[in-house]
C-alpha distance (Angstrom), angle and dihedral (degrees) to the residues before:
residue distance angle dihedral
M1 . . .
S2 3.79 . .
R3 3.80 121.4 .
R4 3.78 120.8 -113.5
G5 3.70 105.1 -99.9
G6 3.84 94.2 7.6
G7 3.78 134.9 100.4
K8 3.79 126.7 -104.7
Q9 3.80 115.8 -64.6
P10 3.80 121.8 -128.3
D11 3.78 115.6 -83.4
A12 3.79 91.1 -116.3
R13 3.80 91.6 60.8
R14 3.73 100.5 33.8
N15 3.78 94.9 100.9
E16 3.78 96.1 40.4
P17 3.73 121.4 102.9
S18 3.76 117.7 -101.1
P19 3.79 114.9 -99.9
A20 3.78 118.8 -105.0
S21 3.78 92.8 -116.5
S22 3.77 120.7 51.2
S23 3.81 97.1 175.9
S24 3.77 91.7 107.6
H25 3.85 93.5 63.8
Q26 3.77 119.6 90.0
G27 3.82 90.2 -132.4
G28 3.69 117.2 -176.6
G29 3.79 98.3 -174.9
R30 3.75 126.7 123.7
G31 3.77 96.3 -63.0
R32 3.81 113.8 114.5
G33 3.78 113.7 -105.0
G34 3.84 94.4 24.7
G35 3.82 94.7 -88.3
G36 3.76 120.1 136.1
G37 3.77 98.0 -130.8
G38 3.76 129.4 -98.7
A39 3.76 131.2 99.8
S40 3.84 95.5 -33.5
R41 3.77 124.7 45.1
R42 3.77 96.7 174.4
G43 3.80 94.1 76.0
G44 3.81 92.3 86.4
V45 3.76 123.5 118.1
A46 3.81 96.2 -114.6
G47 3.78 121.9 21.6
G48 3.77 126.3 -146.4
R49 3.80 130.4 70.3
V50 3.79 98.0 -59.9
R51 3.77 114.1 132.8
G52 3.77 109.8 -132.7
R53 3.80 120.7 -136.0
G54 3.78 98.0 -175.2
G55 3.74 93.9 108.1
R56 3.76 91.9 73.8
D57 3.86 94.5 61.5
R58 3.76 109.2 84.1
G59 3.77 119.4 -140.4
A60 3.78 94.1 19.4
P61 3.74 125.6 106.7
S62 3.80 114.9 -98.3
G63 3.75 112.6 -94.4
F64 3.79 92.5 9.8
S65 3.76 104.1 92.9
T66 3.78 96.3 55.3
V67 3.78 98.9 52.3
T68 3.78 91.3 102.6
D69 3.81 92.6 53.7
F70 3.82 91.4 75.0
A71 3.72 140.4 22.8
A72 3.83 106.4 -126.5
P73 3.82 117.6 -177.2
A74 3.79 115.3 -95.3
R75 3.76 90.5 -124.7
A76 3.77 91.6 64.7
A77 3.78 119.2 118.2
L78 3.76 97.2 -72.8
T79 3.80 96.9 154.8
P80 3.74 123.2 76.7
S81 3.84 116.9 -98.7
S82 3.74 120.3 -103.7
S83 3.74 91.8 -104.5
S84 3.79 90.0 53.9
A85 3.76 92.1 50.9
S86 3.86 94.1 47.4
S87 3.72 96.1 44.2
S88 3.81 110.9 103.2
S89 3.73 98.1 172.4
A90 3.76 96.8 63.5
P91 3.78 115.1 107.9
P92 3.86 119.0 -115.2
L93 3.83 116.7 -96.1
N94 3.84 105.6 -124.7
S95 3.81 89.7 -43.5
M96 3.84 90.2 -65.9
S97 3.81 119.2 126.9
A98 3.76 121.1 -129.1
S99 3.82 92.9 -116.5
A100 3.80 93.4 51.2
L101 3.76 91.6 48.3
S102 3.77 91.2 48.5
S103 3.80 92.1 49.7
E104 3.84 91.9 48.7
I105 3.80 92.7 48.5
E106 3.77 92.3 46.8
G107 3.79 89.8 54.6
L108 3.78 90.1 51.6
L109 3.74 91.5 49.3
K110 3.83 91.6 51.5
L111 3.87 89.8 47.8
Q112 3.80 89.9 49.0
T113 3.82 91.9 48.4
S114 3.83 92.0 50.6
E115 3.77 91.6 49.2
H116 3.81 91.5 53.5
T117 3.78 89.7 47.4
D118 3.82 96.6 50.6
R119 3.75 95.0 39.6
A120 3.83 112.1 98.2
A121 3.75 117.4 -119.5
P122 3.77 112.4 -97.5
P123 3.83 116.9 -108.1
T124 3.73 114.9 -92.7
S125 3.76 96.2 -159.1
S126 3.77 129.6 61.7
E127 3.82 89.6 -137.7
A128 3.82 89.6 66.5
L129 3.79 95.7 53.4
C130 3.78 115.3 110.8
L131 3.73 107.2 -132.5
P132 3.82 116.7 -149.1
K133 3.78 114.4 -99.1
R134 3.72 120.0 -116.1
P135 3.80 112.5 -99.3
G136 3.77 123.8 -120.9
Y137 3.79 115.5 -50.0
G138 3.74 138.2 173.0
T139 3.80 95.1 49.3
I140 3.84 100.0 111.9
G141 3.79 128.2 56.5
K142 3.79 134.4 15.5
K143 3.76 123.2 -46.7
V144 3.77 117.4 -120.3
F145 3.80 133.6 -179.9
V146 3.82 116.6 -118.0
R147 3.78 123.7 -166.0
A148 3.80 111.9 -140.6
N149 3.79 135.2 175.7
H150 3.79 90.3 -113.9
F151 3.79 122.9 104.6
L152 3.81 121.6 -166.2
V153 3.81 112.6 -121.9
E154 3.80 120.7 -149.5
V155 3.81 117.1 -157.6
A156 3.81 119.7 -150.3
D157 3.79 119.5 -123.8
K158 3.87 92.6 -104.5
D159 3.77 129.8 106.8
L160 3.82 119.8 -117.9
H161 3.67 117.3 -123.0
H162 3.85 121.1 -152.9
Y163 3.82 120.2 -148.6
D164 3.81 128.3 -172.5
V165 3.82 113.8 -129.4
S166 3.75 123.7 -153.8
I167 3.78 117.7 -173.3
T168 3.81 119.6 -168.5
P169 3.01 125.4 -130.3
E170 3.77 91.5 34.9
V171 3.83 116.9 -122.3
A172 3.80 124.8 -163.5
S173 3.82 95.1 -152.9
K174 3.80 115.5 92.4
K175 3.81 89.1 -156.6
V176 3.78 92.3 60.0
N177 3.81 91.9 46.9
R178 3.79 89.9 51.4
D179 3.81 91.0 48.6
V180 3.73 89.6 51.7
M181 3.86 91.4 51.3
I182 3.85 91.8 46.2
Q183 3.78 89.5 53.8
L184 3.81 90.8 47.9
I185 3.76 92.5 52.3
E186 3.75 92.1 48.4
L187 3.84 91.9 51.8
Y188 3.85 102.1 37.3
G189 3.85 104.3 20.9
D190 3.84 96.0 103.8
S191 3.77 99.5 31.5
H192 3.84 104.7 39.7
L193 3.86 108.9 10.4
G194 3.80 98.5 54.2
R195 3.79 90.3 -119.8
R196 3.78 91.2 -67.4
K197 3.79 121.0 155.2
P198 3.83 104.1 -136.8
A199 3.78 124.2 -159.1
F200 3.81 113.7 -138.0
D201 3.82 124.6 -164.2
G202 3.86 93.5 -154.6
R203 3.80 93.5 -110.7
K204 3.79 126.7 54.0
S205 3.83 107.3 -36.5
L206 3.80 131.1 86.3
Y207 3.80 123.9 -179.7
T208 3.79 130.0 -163.2
A209 3.83 133.9 -179.0
G210 3.75 97.8 -123.3
P211 3.82 128.5 2.6
L212 3.78 126.0 -62.3
P213 3.78 118.8 -121.9
F214 3.81 91.4 -103.3
K215 3.81 140.0 41.4
S216 3.81 95.5 -145.1
E217 3.83 130.7 13.1
E218 3.79 139.3 158.4
F219 3.82 125.1 -141.4
V220 3.82 135.6 -172.7
V221 3.78 117.3 -140.2
K222 3.79 128.4 -177.3
L223 3.80 117.9 -152.2
I224 3.80 130.5 -172.6
D225 3.81 113.7 -127.2
N226 3.80 97.1 -139.8
D227 3.84 92.7 68.3
G228 3.80 93.4 -104.9
R229 3.82 94.8 -62.6
G230 3.76 120.2 135.1
A231 3.82 119.6 -101.7
S232 3.73 133.1 -168.0
S233 3.80 97.3 -137.6
K234 3.81 126.4 58.1
S235 3.75 91.4 -134.4
A236 3.76 90.4 67.7
R237 3.82 91.3 56.4
K238 3.76 96.3 63.2
E239 3.77 113.4 149.1
R240 3.77 126.0 -136.7
Q241 3.75 119.7 -152.2
F242 3.85 120.2 -140.6
K243 3.79 129.8 -170.8
V244 3.78 111.3 -145.8
E245 3.86 121.6 -164.9
I246 3.81 118.3 -165.8
K247 3.84 116.6 -168.1
L248 3.79 129.5 176.6
A249 3.87 109.1 -110.7
S250 3.85 108.5 170.5
K251 3.77 145.7 -31.5
A252 3.81 118.4 -111.9
D253 3.82 103.9 -145.7
L254 3.80 112.6 -150.8
H255 3.79 93.1 -160.5
Y256 3.79 93.3 93.0
L257 3.76 91.0 48.7
R258 3.81 91.1 54.1
E259 3.81 90.1 47.2
F260 3.83 89.7 52.5
L261 3.75 93.8 48.5
C262 3.85 90.2 49.9
G263 3.82 89.9 52.2
K264 3.88 94.0 -113.6
Q265 3.81 93.8 114.0
L266 3.81 125.0 51.1
D267 3.82 101.2 -159.9
A268 3.88 117.5 70.6
P269 3.75 112.0 -128.5
Q270 3.74 95.8 -121.6
E271 3.84 96.1 179.6
T272 3.79 92.8 55.9
I273 3.84 90.3 47.6
Q274 3.78 89.8 50.7
V275 3.80 90.5 52.0
L276 3.79 91.1 51.1
D277 3.82 89.9 49.0
V278 3.77 90.4 54.3
V279 3.76 90.4 49.9
L280 3.89 92.3 51.8
R281 3.83 91.0 47.7
A282 3.87 95.6 49.9
A283 3.80 97.5 82.4
P284 3.84 99.7 45.3
A285 3.84 90.7 43.9
Q286 3.84 87.2 63.9
N287 3.81 94.5 50.1
Y288 3.75 106.2 34.2
T289 3.80 138.5 43.8
S290 3.82 107.2 -96.9
V291 3.76 122.1 -150.6
G292 3.81 113.9 175.7
R293 3.78 106.4 -47.1
S294 3.81 94.7 -24.1
F295 3.77 132.4 88.9
F296 3.83 124.1 -146.3
D297 3.81 134.3 -169.9
P298 3.77 136.0 155.1
N299 3.80 89.6 -122.6
L300 3.77 93.9 57.5
G301 3.81 93.5 73.1
P302 3.76 145.1 -37.3
A303 3.76 116.5 -36.1
G304 3.87 128.4 -166.2
E305 3.75 146.3 163.9
L306 3.81 124.0 -81.1
G307 3.72 95.6 -173.4
D308 3.86 134.1 -110.3
G309 3.83 90.6 66.3
I310 3.84 94.5 -56.0
E311 3.83 126.9 119.4
Y312 3.79 133.9 -179.3
W313 3.81 129.2 -124.3
R314 3.72 128.9 -163.7
G315 3.73 120.5 -129.0
Y316 3.78 143.9 138.1
Y317 3.79 141.4 -100.5
Q318 3.79 118.6 -130.7
S319 3.77 131.8 -163.5
L320 3.82 135.9 159.5
R321 3.85 114.4 -137.1
P322 3.84 134.7 173.5
T323 3.84 114.4 -119.9
Q324 3.83 135.6 173.6
M325 3.78 88.8 -93.8
G326 3.77 94.7 49.6
L327 3.76 135.2 -93.1
S328 3.84 113.9 -10.0
L329 3.73 128.3 -164.7
N330 3.83 105.9 -144.6
I331 3.80 114.6 -154.6
D332 3.79 123.3 -176.7
V333 3.83 129.5 -179.4
S334 3.73 113.6 -111.3
A335 3.78 140.6 172.8
G336 3.77 132.1 -150.2
A337 3.79 138.4 -166.3
L338 3.84 117.2 -126.2
Y339 3.72 138.1 168.7
E340 3.78 117.9 -88.4
P341 3.84 114.7 -112.7
I342 3.78 94.1 -112.9
L343 3.77 137.9 123.3
V344 3.80 116.0 -73.2
T345 3.84 89.5 -121.1
E346 3.83 89.9 55.5
F347 3.72 91.4 48.8
V348 3.75 92.8 51.9
A349 3.85 91.5 48.3
K350 3.87 91.5 49.7
H351 3.76 98.6 40.0
F352 3.80 98.9 45.0
N353 3.87 99.9 21.0
F354 3.77 84.8 -122.8
S355 3.77 127.5 166.3
F356 3.82 118.5 -148.8
S357 3.78 90.7 -151.5
R358 3.82 87.0 90.5
Q359 3.75 129.9 52.5
L360 3.79 122.3 -96.2
S361 3.82 114.9 -105.7
D362 3.81 123.7 -148.3
Q363 3.79 89.5 -102.8
D364 3.82 92.1 53.0
R365 3.77 90.7 46.7
N366 3.83 92.9 53.9
K367 3.82 90.9 48.1
I368 3.79 91.4 52.4
K369 3.80 92.4 44.4
K370 3.78 90.8 52.4
A371 3.77 92.8 49.7
L372 3.83 97.5 45.9
R373 3.83 100.4 37.5
G374 3.76 109.5 122.9
V375 3.78 94.2 8.2
K376 3.81 116.5 132.8
I377 3.79 116.7 -125.3
E378 3.77 133.5 -177.8
L379 3.78 124.5 -136.8
T380 3.80 104.4 -131.5
H381 3.85 95.9 -155.7
M382 3.84 94.3 48.6
E383 3.87 103.5 27.8
Q384 3.80 91.0 -131.8
R385 3.76 127.2 138.0
H386 3.79 123.4 -138.5
K387 3.81 138.8 167.2
V388 3.72 120.0 -117.9
V389 3.89 113.6 -117.5
G390 3.82 99.2 166.1
V391 3.78 149.3 -10.6
Y392 3.82 122.5 -123.3
S393 3.74 132.8 -178.9
């Protein structure tokens, strides 16, 4: 009979009873350490706590076929035990001496150890995985032209410079901050900015293609409160003075972006792509009404009433994305609901079907407050804009 975990025995000894001691066999069964059981368990091929699986491979020496499944140290018990060497009654193992088997296994172990040493560590992040490239395409059929809402973006061979912007006094409105920066560029563009055309995000970041002539500089800008529109009274043309500090923060190197677009780098440089996205959004943000990542304007498409003092405007959604052909500017058509430019009293009458012939109740006042909270209104007699925070009787 065959041993559990061992190979086939010779035909001459197949019908003989098994010897009392099995310590001379290089058993690779389920015993810990690779030993075949008996008085000594250190006679296995490879020591340690590895469970051998060689006994399931027919025709192979026990403990031999599973050497490549693990990397045991070379100093493990590779030589037969003393009881194995001194035993003369043990049957031969496929006509292979114990010393020859030990030498061959030791060579395999050294080979396995060197393979594990030379092999690079597998990536721990999915972003570092190199996905297989798409095979050849576009070789069969008829070529056609397809119009898509993607526009290829070409980047100039210049590094983007990031500057921190501090405007004092601080203003929460992005529009006011952009107006301050526009005024600064008009006043100091030729004399202090080196004729650069900066892109401002409306908050704290300014980007230029190439460096500015300074690393840190302060400017003084005066801005008219009435958004530059003419006014009949001098009081409405009051000027506000702002101090603007521009300081160099970092340099966005486009080298890694080019490496990624050429397929030489696996990870997309998201920070650089975000910077380019801000640059492409700077100009439309000055001309259109921005809501999230979309821009709206009555001149971009048909507009109409939705009822209850609400109207819709057409616009577009804009996003910069990396593709296999390069950087692509994705533009989708969108629509948004906005308040009609009407009097507050007209809005209340339309939205709540309310008549001002009767007095407002507390319930009516709460409804109006909830609908108008945060809405910007303009005082017709003073040409000033404010944000609604509450409604009082």
